[in-house]
Residue frames relative to the residue before (quaternion, step in Angstrom):
aa qw qx qy qz dx dy dz
M 1.0000 0.0000 0.0000 0.0000 0.00 0.00 0.00
V 0.2206 -0.7497 0.6130 0.1164 3.54 -1.00 0.91
L 0.0430 0.8036 -0.5916 0.0483 3.54 -0.73 1.04
A 0.2565 -0.7547 0.5869 0.1421 3.55 -1.20 0.60
I 0.1491 -0.7434 0.6456 0.0917 3.52 -1.06 0.86
F 0.1074 -0.7945 0.5976 0.0050 3.54 -0.58 1.23
V 0.1696 -0.7973 0.5755 0.0656 3.57 -0.41 1.27
A 0.0700 0.8019 -0.5797 0.1266 3.55 -0.41 1.31
A 0.3679 0.7786 -0.4279 0.2744 3.54 1.03 0.86
G 0.4248 0.7372 -0.4451 0.2792 3.59 1.23 0.15
E 0.4823 -0.6900 0.4726 0.2607 3.54 -1.22 0.48
S 0.2992 -0.7820 0.4937 0.2347 3.62 1.24 -0.26
H 0.0669 0.8484 -0.5197 0.0753 3.58 0.96 0.89
R 0.7081 0.4786 -0.2843 0.4344 3.58 0.73 -1.02
M 0.6973 0.4573 -0.2757 0.4781 3.57 1.03 -0.73
G 0.3984 -0.7482 0.4494 0.2820 3.57 1.12 -0.58
R 0.7638 0.1197 -0.1095 0.6247 3.57 1.30 -0.03
P 0.6203 -0.5909 0.3548 0.3744 3.61 -1.08 0.53
K 0.4280 -0.7326 0.4762 0.2309 3.56 -0.54 1.20
L 0.6786 0.5286 -0.3046 0.4090 3.57 0.91 -0.88
L 0.6672 0.4799 -0.3061 0.4805 3.59 1.22 -0.31
L 0.4511 0.6815 -0.4557 0.3528 3.60 1.27 0.02
A 0.5727 -0.6032 0.4377 0.3414 3.56 -1.14 0.67
F 0.0130 -0.7487 0.6626 -0.0135 3.52 -1.17 0.79
G 0.7727 -0.1582 0.0532 0.6124 3.56 0.14 1.29
S 0.7789 -0.2663 0.2220 0.5226 3.58 -0.77 -1.00
N 0.6580 0.4690 -0.2753 0.5208 3.55 1.32 0.14
S 0.4484 -0.5960 0.5401 0.3900 3.57 -1.25 -0.43
I 0.6585 -0.4778 0.3728 0.4461 3.58 -1.23 0.20
L 0.6389 0.5195 -0.3208 0.4680 3.59 0.99 -0.83
G 0.6805 0.4974 -0.2924 0.4517 3.59 0.80 -0.98
K 0.6634 0.5056 -0.2995 0.4632 3.58 0.93 -0.90
T 0.6523 0.5096 -0.3168 0.4631 3.59 0.95 -0.85
I 0.6537 0.4959 -0.3105 0.4800 3.59 0.93 -0.88
D 0.6442 0.5204 -0.3226 0.4584 3.60 0.92 -0.86
N 0.6445 0.5157 -0.3192 0.4656 3.60 0.99 -0.81
L 0.6507 0.5042 -0.3172 0.4709 3.58 0.96 -0.83
L 0.6880 0.4935 -0.2835 0.4502 3.59 0.91 -0.92
S 0.6965 0.4429 -0.2819 0.4891 3.60 1.12 -0.52
S 0.5648 0.5764 -0.3869 0.4462 3.59 1.29 0.07
R 0.6952 -0.4528 0.3494 0.4353 3.58 -1.26 -0.32
V 0.4184 0.7034 -0.4697 0.3310 3.58 1.27 0.06
E 0.3140 -0.7780 0.5216 0.1550 3.58 -0.86 0.98
E 0.7914 0.0895 -0.0405 0.6034 3.57 1.18 -0.51
V 0.1478 -0.7702 0.6157 0.0758 3.56 -1.03 0.85
I 0.0983 -0.7562 0.6459 0.0359 3.52 -0.93 1.03
L 0.1400 -0.7919 0.5934 0.0348 3.55 -0.71 1.13
V 0.1676 -0.7824 0.5956 0.0711 3.57 -0.67 1.15
L 0.0731 -0.8092 0.5829 -0.0115 3.56 -0.63 1.19
G 0.1298 -0.7580 0.6333 0.0865 3.52 -1.32 0.36
T 0.8158 0.1338 -0.0235 0.5621 3.52 -0.28 -1.32
R 0.8485 0.0989 -0.1221 0.5053 3.55 -1.04 0.90
A 0.1532 0.8359 -0.5109 0.1291 3.56 1.10 0.71
E 0.6601 0.5226 -0.3274 0.4289 3.60 0.88 -0.85
A 0.6536 0.4996 -0.3162 0.4724 3.61 0.94 -0.82
M 0.6748 0.4850 -0.3002 0.4683 3.58 0.97 -0.79
K 0.6100 0.5436 -0.3567 0.4529 3.60 1.05 -0.67
Q 0.6235 0.5450 -0.3413 0.4448 3.59 1.02 -0.72
V 0.6370 0.5442 -0.3250 0.4388 3.60 1.03 -0.80
I 0.7935 0.2983 -0.1459 0.5099 3.60 0.94 -0.85
A 0.2670 0.8306 -0.4648 0.1511 3.61 1.28 0.19
A 0.7416 0.4145 -0.2325 0.4734 3.62 0.90 -0.83
R 0.6145 0.5660 -0.3440 0.4287 3.61 1.25 -0.06
P 0.4711 -0.6871 0.4738 0.2855 3.61 -1.04 0.74
V 0.2858 0.7514 -0.5213 0.2862 3.54 0.37 1.32
N 0.3420 -0.7025 0.5834 0.2216 3.56 -1.07 0.78
V 0.1631 -0.8082 0.5632 0.0558 3.57 -0.74 1.06
V 0.0664 -0.7487 0.6594 0.0162 3.53 -1.05 0.95
V 0.1927 -0.7774 0.5884 0.1111 3.59 -0.90 0.92
N 0.2558 -0.7552 0.5929 0.1129 3.53 -0.79 1.16
L 0.1567 -0.8249 0.5397 0.0608 3.57 -0.52 1.15
I 0.5524 0.6116 -0.3956 0.4054 3.59 1.26 0.04
T 0.1189 -0.7797 0.6125 0.0535 3.57 -0.88 0.97
I 0.0826 -0.7821 0.6173 0.0215 3.58 -0.81 1.03
R 0.0699 -0.7881 0.6113 0.0158 3.55 -0.71 1.04
G 0.2209 -0.8087 0.5356 0.1015 3.52 -0.89 0.94
């Protein structure tokens, strides 16, 4: 089985807003990346979310993706 783990749990501090929710054509960067993974030979996609998890879940709601939310914050 080929599976992909997409870690999308960053806070986008430097940009000031979540990069993955930015528009990319008629989609978002997150949506386009998930669509690309789903159209590949990958059999399962696991999406790891953190900050803004609820907004990101809405973007991929209709896609067959397993979502894990990381609640641990590490500051250096």
